[in-house]
N, C-alpha and C positions, 0 to 999 in steps of 0.2 A: 492472481494470475489465472488465465483461462486460455485454452487453445481452441482453434476451430474443430468442431466435433468430428467432421469427416476426415480430418488429418490426424486425429489423436486417438490413442488407445491407452488403456491403463491395465496394470497388473497389480492385483491386491497383494501387498506384502504386509503381514501382520508382525508388528513389533510390540513388545511389552503387553502381550495378551490380546488387546482388541483395537489397537490404534492402526489406522490405515495409512500407508504411505503409497502414493501413486507414482509410478514411473512414467516417463514422458516419451513422446514420439521421437525426440531427438536421439541420435545414436549414442550408445554408451561411450563415455570417455575412457581412454586407455588408463589403466592403473598406473599410478606413480607414487613416489614416496610422499608421505604427509608433508604439507607445507603450511607455513603461517601466513596470515594476511599481511599486506603491505604495511610496514612499520616505519614511521618517521623517527629519525635520530634526534630530533628536537621537537618533541610532541608538546602541544599545549597542555596546561594543567586541566584536569577534569573538574568542571565547575559544579559538580553535584556529588553527594555522598553515595558510596556503593558499599555493600550490595544493596540493591533496591528491593522494596517490598510494596506490593500492590494489593488492592482489594477490588474484587469484581462484583458487578451488578448481576442480576439475573439476565435472561434473554430480553432485550429491549425491542428488537425489530425482527419480525418473522415474515416468511413469505406468505402473501395473501393473494390467491388467484381471483380472477374474474371471468366473465363469460368468454373472453378471447385470449386469456393468458393463463396457462397452467404452469406455475413456477414452484420450485421445491427448495430454493435457497435464496438468501440475500447475503452478499459478501463484498469484499474489496471496497469498503466505504471511503468516501471523501467527505469532509464535513467543515463548515464554517458557521460562525455566529454573525448574523447580519440583520439589522432592523429588528432586534429583539426576538429573533427566531433562530433555531438551529435548522440549517439546510443540509441535507444529506443526499448525495448521489451514490449509487451502489450498483454492483453487478447482480443480475438474476439469471438463472438458467431456466429456460422455458422448455418443458417437455412437449408442449404443443407445437412450438416453432422449431424445436430441436436445435437451438442455438443460444449463445450468450448475448444478452442485451443489458439494458440498464433501467433502473427505477429511480424516482425522485420522491422525497417526502420532506415535510417540515413540521416543526412543533415548537412550542414555547419553552417547555421544560422537559428534562429527560423522563420524568414520570409520565408524560403524555406520549412518549415515543411508541409504546405498544399499540395505541389507538390511532396513530397517524395513518392517513390514507396513502397508499402507494400509487404514484402516477407512472405508467409505463412510458418510457421515453420514445417508444416507437409510435406514439401519437404524432410525433414530428416525422413527416415523410423523409426528411434528411437523415434520420437516425434509425432506419429500419435495417434489420440484418445484424451481422456480427460486429458489435462494439461493446467494450467492457473495460473494467479496471480504471474507473475515472479518477481524475485529479482536478480539483476546482480551485480557482483563485481569481482575484481582481487585479488586472494589470493597470496600474495607475496612469502610465503614459498614454494608453489608448482609451482610458475610461470605459473599459469593457471587461465583462466577465469572460474568462477562458475556461473551457472544459477540455482537458487533455485525456486521451484514452487510447486503447489498444484496438487495432482494426484488421490485421495483425500489426502492420507498421504503425508508428506513432502518428496520430492525427489530433486535430483540435477544431473546436467550434467556438464562436463568440456569441454573446448576447448582452443586451442592456438590462435584462431582468432574470436573475438566476432562478426565480420562483416560477418561471413559466417555461417548462421544457419545450413547448411548441415554438419558442422564438429562437432556439439555437440555429445558427447558420449551417450551411452544408459543410461537412467535414473537409478539411484541407490537410495535406501531407506536410510534415516538417522537412522531408528530404525528397529530392527528385530521384526516385529509385532507391534501392537498398545500398547504403554506403559500404565500402570494403571493410571498415572496422567493426561492423555489426556482426553479432554471432548468428548462427543458424536460426535460433529461436530468440527473437528480441521481444521483451515483454515488460509490463508494469512501469509505465513512464511517469516521470516526475520532473516538474520545473521549479527552479528556485533562482532568484536573482540577487546579485550584490549591486554595488553602485555602478558598475561598468559593464557587466555581462549577464546574460541569461544562460542558464545551464539546463540541459536535458540529461537526467540520469535514468538508467534503466538496468535491468538484469537479463540473464540469459539461461537460467537453470543449469549453469555450467561452472559455478565457482567464481564468477566474475561480476563485478559491477562496472558499468561503462558510463562515460559522460561525454557530451558534446557541448559546445558553447557558441554563442554569437554575441556581438555587441548589443547592448541593451536597446540602443536606438534602432537596430535592425530586426529585433524580435518581431514575429516568430521565424523570419527568414534567415538564411545564412548559417545554419548550424554546421559546425565543423565535423570532420570525420571522427566517429567515436573512438575514444581511447579507454583502456582499462585503468581504473583508479583503485579498485580493491580486488584482491585475489586470494583464494584459499581453496581447500577441498570443496568439492561440489555440494555436499550436504551442509557444509558450514557457511557457505555464501550462495544461497539458493535463489531467492526471488523476493519481490515485494519491497524493494528499498524505498526509503523516504529520508529526506535531508532537510535539516532545519538550522536556523540561526538562533543561538541561545541568547535570550535577553540579558543585557548587562555584562556580557562576556565577549571577548574577541574569539569566539569559538563556534564551530559548526558541528552538528551531530548528525551522523548517518546511522540508520537502523536497517538491518537486512534480516529477512526471515530465513531460518535455518531448519533443517530436518533432524530431529532426534527421535526418541521414542514418541514424541509429539512435536508439533510445530512450535517454534519459539523465536524470539528476537535477540540478535546480537548487536552491539553498539561500537561505533568508531567515532573519533573526533579529529578535527583539523582546524587550523587557524585560517584556512583559505579554501574556497570552493574549488580552486584549481591546484590545491596542494596535495601533500601526502596524508593518508588517513591511518590513524593509529588505533588499534583495538583498545577498548576501555577495560582495564582489569576489573574482575568481579562483575562484569556485565557483558561477557562475550563467550560463555560456555553454557552447555546444557545444565550443568549443576548450578551455575551462577549466571543466569541470563540477564539481559536488560528487562525482558518480560517473558515469562514462561510459567508453566504450571508449578515449577519449583520455587517461584517467589510470588505466587498469586494465591490468596485465600478468597473466600466468597463471603458476601455480606451475610449477617445473621439471618437465618431463615431461608437462605438461598441454597438450593442443592447444587453441588459441583456439577454443572451441566456440560462442561467441556474440559478436555485436556489440551486441546490446541489453543494457543494464543497466536493467531494467524493474521494474515494480510489486513492491516487497518491503517489508522492515521492518528497521530497525536493531535490533541486539541490545540490550535494556534491561539496566540494572543490576539491577532488580527485576522485579516482575510486576504491580504495582498500578496504580491509575488515574493516578498522577503521571507516568508515562511517562518516567522518568529514565534518561539515558544517561551513560556515563563516556567522555568524549572521548579519554582516554588508553588506552582498551581497546575500540576501536570496530570493529564488524563489521556487515555488511549482508547479510541473506539476501535473495536477489533471483531474479527469473525471467529466463531467457535462452533462446535458441533457435538452431537451425541457420539461418544467414542465407541458405543456398542454397535453402531450402524456401519457396516463395511460394504462398500459397493464401488462402482467406477466413479472417477473423480467428479464428473459433471452431475452426478446424482447425489453427492454428499449433502446432507441437510444443514447447510451453514445458516447461522443466525448471527445477529450483532449484539455485543455486550460492551460495557464500559468499565475500564480499569481506572482507579484513582490511586495516585501515588501516596503511600503512607509516610514516606520519608522525603524530606525536602533538602534544599541546598545546604552545604556545609556552613 
């Protein structure tokens, strides 16, 4: 998640020694008693073993500047495997342009990621200026690639070739104006489809996850007024949500980034994209997260380079709008950073790393 720089300020708050938490431009919420996230009384069975245990790679993708771009971070990745290549779009903050924009890279194997060339998406005149937090997928009905992103409102582009950033069309809005159900700060947009509807999920840095939907034959037009689908204390339901269909189970999984002594992910499940979401026991707290520093170790010979397990994306089984994951072969591409560096949010030195699940399905 990233805000327009001119409208955003940060206050460094040190927790647990050296970890920075940045406050937002959004007004502080009134204090209220602690509440729990929305819980279904008939929750589906959790189709994976908890608590989870992950192993992290070292830093795989770092910011690389060129003659016209001075960038200090690569973050908010979206990733698919297509035509024997990994394709990654991600956010980068440019100190030269003083705004958030995006980069693209591809590589055949994760071992090649550190050497992959970054292509700055503003080579496309349609995508200059503030665009970030991308989400990439292939929409089968249209036989088109879609790139959904934050501009601040949710926007999308289409292309016939995901490997050519210069071919993305001019950004289009999902909504005509800001809908009444959207929060003051709507961010981090995510699309997933079932057989009948396309859903747009997003967060608001306010303890809530929102969703809109449209008939799949009408996508991307006709999105409904957003409704709240997950709710809890602000730091427990913060931003960067992602929603998936679990292969071989009538179950959907939603992950939401939370703020603790460091960033981490909590998990919810549901049997319907328009249903109630239930927190996953032993995968929804700082002590027992879905993914966080408390259940992540690092590969042999790799220094623990981050305490944040932050805005990322699970590796999907495919690349289409169903967002299907195989829980038996689960990885998470995520953003992390050196916890010793404390500065305003847009200057934090985020890099990308890869988590691999050590523990598979029951």
